[in-house]
TORVO-862344 format. One record per residue: x negated, y negated, z of N, C-alpha, C, O in turn. Coordinates in pm, 1 decimal, decimal comma. Layout:
<pts>
n_x|n_y|n_z|ca_x|ca_y|ca_z|c_x|c_y|c_z|o_x|o_y|o_z
X|Y|Z|X|Y|Z|X|Y|Z|X|Y|Z
...
</pts>
This chain:
<pts>
n_x|n_y|n_z|ca_x|ca_y|ca_z|c_x|c_y|c_z|o_x|o_y|o_z
-3842,8|477,1|5472,5|-3738,2|394,4|5530,1|-3669,7|315,4|5419,0|-3736,8|254,5|5335,7
-3539,1|316,3|5417,6|-3469,2|238,9|5315,6|-3475,8|90,2|5347,1|-3473,2|49,3|5463,2
-3484,3|11,7|5243,2|-3487,6|-132,8|5259,0|-3346,3|-183,5|5285,6|-3250,1|-135,1|5225,9
-3334,4|-279,7|5374,1|-3203,8|-338,7|5400,9|-3219,8|-490,5|5403,0|-3330,0|-542,3|5420,4
-3110,7|-559,0|5385,6|-3114,5|-704,5|5385,7|-3114,3|-754,3|5529,6|-3027,3|-718,7|5609,1
-3212,1|-836,1|5561,2|-3221,8|-894,1|5694,7|-3183,7|-1041,2|5687,5|-3216,3|-1109,9|5590,7
-3115,1|-1088,9|5789,6|-3079,8|-1230,5|5796,0|-3204,6|-1311,6|5829,0|-3306,0|-1256,8|5872,2
-3195,8|-1440,6|5808,5|-3306,9|-1528,6|5844,0|-3337,5|-1517,3|5992,6|-3454,3|-1512,2|6031,1
-3235,2|-1513,4|6076,1|-3257,0|-1500,7|6220,8|-3328,1|-1369,9|6255,2|-3415,1|-1367,4|6342,3
-3291,6|-1262,6|6187,9|-3358,1|-1134,1|6212,6|-3504,5|-1140,7|6169,3|-3592,0|-1090,3|6239,7
-3531,5|-1201,7|6055,1|-3669,2|-1213,9|6007,6|-3750,5|-1301,6|6102,1|-3866,9|-1271,9|6129,2
-3691,0|-1408,8|6152,4|-3760,5|-1495,3|6248,5|-3792,8|-1419,0|6377,0|-3901,7|-1434,1|6432,3
-3700,2|-1338,5|6423,8|-3722,5|-1257,5|6543,8|-3838,9|-1160,5|6521,2|-3925,6|-1145,3|6607,2
-3839,8|-1095,8|6406,0|-3946,1|-1000,9|6373,3|-4080,1|-1073,2|6365,7|-4180,6|-1023,2|6416,2
-4082,0|-1190,4|6302,9|-4205,4|-1268,1|6291,9|-4256,7|-1306,4|6429,9|-4375,4|-1290,7|6458,7
-4169,3|-1355,9|6514,1|-4207,7|-1393,8|6649,6|-4263,9|-1273,7|6724,4|-4366,3|-1284,1|6791,8
-4196,6|-1159,9|6712,2|-4243,5|-1039,3|6778,8|-4380,3|-996,8|6726,1|-4465,4|-952,6|6803,3
-4402,0|-1009,7|6596,4|-4531,1|-974,7|6538,1|-4642,1|-1063,0|6595,6|-4746,7|-1012,5|6636,5
-4619,7|-1192,7|6598,6|-4720,7|-1285,8|6650,3|-4748,5|-1257,1|6797,7|-4864,3|-1251,5|6838,8
-4643,5|-1238,8|6876,9|-4661,5|-1210,6|7019,5|-4734,3|-1078,6|7041,6|-4818,9|-1068,6|7130,5
-4702,4|-977,7|6961,9|-4768,1|-847,9|6974,4|-4914,7|-859,0|6936,1|-5000,7|-802,8|7004,0
-4944,3|-930,4|6829,2|-5083,6|-949,2|6788,8|-5162,2|-1020,7|6897,8|-5276,4|-984,1|6925,6
-5102,9|-1121,9|6959,6|-5169,4|-1194,3|7067,8|-5192,1|-1104,9|7189,5|-5297,3|-1110,8|7253,2
-5093,4|-1023,0|7220,7|-5100,1|-939,6|7341,4|-5202,7|-826,5|7330,0|-5276,4|-798,4|7424,5
-5206,3|-762,7|7213,5|-5294,6|-645,5|7202,9|-5418,8|-672,0|7118,4|-5508,3|-587,8|7111,7
-5424,9|-788,7|7053,6|-5542,3|-829,4|6977,0|-5582,7|-726,8|6870,7|-5701,3|-702,4|6848,5
-5483,4|-667,8|6806,0|-5508,8|-571,2|6699,5|-5400,4|-585,1|6592,6|-5284,6|-549,6|6614,8
-5439,3|-636,5|6477,9|-5343,0|-656,3|6369,7|-5285,9|-522,2|6323,8|-5164,7|-509,0|6307,0
-5371,4|-424,2|6303,8|-5327,6|-292,3|6255,7|-5226,1|-229,8|6350,3|-5120,3|-184,6|6306,6
-5257,1|-227,0|6478,5|-5167,7|-165,5|6577,0|-5038,2|-245,7|6589,6|-4931,0|-187,2|6605,4
-5046,6|-378,5|6582,7|-4926,0|-460,6|6593,7|-4832,5|-433,6|6476,8|-4710,6|-430,6|6494,2
-4888,6|-414,0|6357,5|-4806,0|-379,9|6241,2|-4733,7|-247,9|6265,6|-4614,3|-236,2|6238,3
-4805,1|-150,0|6316,3|-4743,7|-19,7|6343,5|-4630,1|-32,2|6444,9|-4522,7|25,0|6426,6
-4655,2|-107,4|6551,4|-4555,0|-121,8|6657,3|-4429,9|-194,2|6608,2|-4318,1|-151,9|6637,5
-4448,4|-302,7|6533,9|-4334,8|-384,0|6489,1|-4253,8|-311,6|6381,2|-4130,8|-315,2|6383,1
-4322,3|-246,3|6287,7|-4246,8|-173,3|6184,6|-4165,9|-60,0|6246,2|-4054,3|-31,7|6202,7
-4222,5|4,4|6347,3|-4149,9|112,4|6414,4|-4031,1|57,1|6493,9|-3921,0|111,9|6488,4
-4054,0|-50,3|6566,5|-3948,0|-107,9|6650,2|-3827,7|-152,9|6567,6|-3713,1|-128,7|6605,3
-3854,6|-218,5|6454,7|-3745,9|-274,5|6374,0|-3705,0|-183,9|6257,5|-3615,9|-218,0|6179,7
-3769,9|-70,2|6246,6|-3739,5|26,4|6140,4|-3744,8|-38,3|6002,6|-3651,1|-28,7|5923,4
-3858,0|-105,1|5976,2|-3883,0|-166,8|5846,2|-4014,5|-112,5|5791,4|-4094,0|-53,3|5864,4
-4035,9|-133,2|5663,0|-4159,9|-88,2|5601,7|-4269,7|-191,9|5623,6|-4242,6|-307,1|5657,7
-4392,8|-149,3|5603,4|-4504,4|-242,4|5614,8|-4494,1|-351,8|5508,8|-4529,4|-466,8|5535,1
-4446,4|-317,5|5390,1|-4427,9|-417,2|5284,0|-4325,8|-523,5|5326,1|-4345,0|-642,3|5300,5
-4217,9|-479,8|5390,6|-4117,1|-576,2|5439,4|-4179,1|-667,7|5544,8|-4156,0|-788,6|5544,8
-4257,6|-608,9|5634,1|-4320,5|-688,3|5739,5|-4418,5|-789,0|5680,0|-4425,7|-902,9|5726,2
-4492,5|-748,7|5579,9|-4586,2|-841,5|5514,5|-4510,5|-959,2|5452,3|-4554,9|-1073,6|5462,2
-4395,4|-931,4|5387,8|-4314,4|-1039,6|5329,6|-4262,3|-1133,1|5439,0|-4261,8|-1254,9|5421,8
-4218,9|-1075,9|5550,8|-4169,4|-1156,7|5663,3|-4283,3|-1241,1|5719,9|-4264,8|-1358,9|5750,8
-4399,6|-1180,9|5733,1|-4515,1|-1255,0|5784,7|-4550,9|-1371,8|5693,4|-4575,2|-1482,4|5741,6
-4554,3|-1348,9|5563,6|-4584,1|-1455,3|5467,4|-4479,8|-1566,7|5474,2|-4513,9|-1685,0|5472,9
-4352,0|-1527,6|5481,5|-4244,7|-1627,0|5489,7|-4257,5|-1708,7|5617,7|-4243,6|-1830,9|5615,2
-4283,7|-1641,9|5728,5|-4298,6|-1711,7|5855,8|-4415,1|-1808,1|5856,5|-4404,7|-1917,7|5911,6
-4525,7|-1768,8|5796,1|-4641,5|-1857,6|5787,1|-4612,1|-1976,4|5696,1|-4644,5|-2090,3|5729,6
-4551,0|-1949,9|5581,7|-4518,4|-2057,3|5486,8|-4422,4|-2159,5|5545,9|-4437,0|-2279,8|5524,3
-4324,3|-2110,5|5620,5|-4220,0|-2199,1|5675,2|-4248,3|-2242,9|5818,3|-4169,1|-2314,7|5879,3
-4363,2|-2198,3|5871,7|-4406,3|-2233,3|6007,8|-4298,7|-2205,8|6112,1|-4263,8|-2291,9|6192,8
-4246,9|-2081,9|6107,9|-4148,8|-2040,6|6207,0|-4212,2|-2034,2|6344,5|-4333,8|-2019,1|6356,3
-4130,2|-2045,6|6449,8|-4182,8|-2028,3|6585,4|-4249,9|-1891,9|6598,6|-4200,4|-1793,2|6544,3
-4357,5|-1885,9|6667,3|-4414,7|-1986,7|6756,7|-4506,3|-2087,5|6688,8|-4559,9|-2175,0|6756,8
-4526,5|-2079,0|6558,4|-4617,2|-2171,9|6490,4|-4568,5|-2315,1|6502,0|-4648,0|-2404,4|6531,2
-4440,6|-2339,2|6480,1|-4386,5|-2475,5|6487,7|-4392,1|-2528,7|6629,5|-4404,3|-2649,6|6649,6
-4383,3|-2440,6|6728,4|-4391,0|-2482,8|6868,1|-4532,2|-2529,8|6902,1|-4549,3|-2625,7|6977,4
-4633,2|-2462,9|6847,0|-4771,6|-2501,7|6871,9|-4799,4|-2638,9|6811,8|-4871,4|-2718,7|6871,8
-4744,0|-2667,6|6695,3|-4760,6|-2797,1|6630,9|-4694,4|-2906,3|6713,3|-4751,6|-3013,8|6731,5
-4574,8|-2879,8|6762,9|-4500,5|-2976,6|6841,7|-4570,5|-3006,7|6973,8|-4579,7|-3123,0|7013,3
-4619,5|-2904,6|7042,3|-4682,1|-2924,6|7172,4|-4818,6|-2990,2|7161,2|-4867,2|-3046,4|7259,3
-4881,8|-2984,7|7044,5|-5012,4|-3046,2|7024,3|-5002,2|-3197,7|7006,2|-5102,9|-3268,1|7014,6
-4881,3|-3247,9|6981,4|-4862,9|-3391,0|6956,6|-4853,3|-3468,5|7084,1|-4837,7|-3590,6|7081,2
</pts>
């Protein structure tokens, strides 16, 4: 798959979908396969998006912090 430039909003959407998929099926490996296929991105791209989302606490992570207060 060729690499393409994704906007911040697109990366946030992918991150949210990854977290929701992992929660729903409880399998990191399978969730990676599903999300990379859905968004037509490589696993390396998804790993970078996941790292960015964790570092910047993108939703749903920021929502969990807010609701805990």
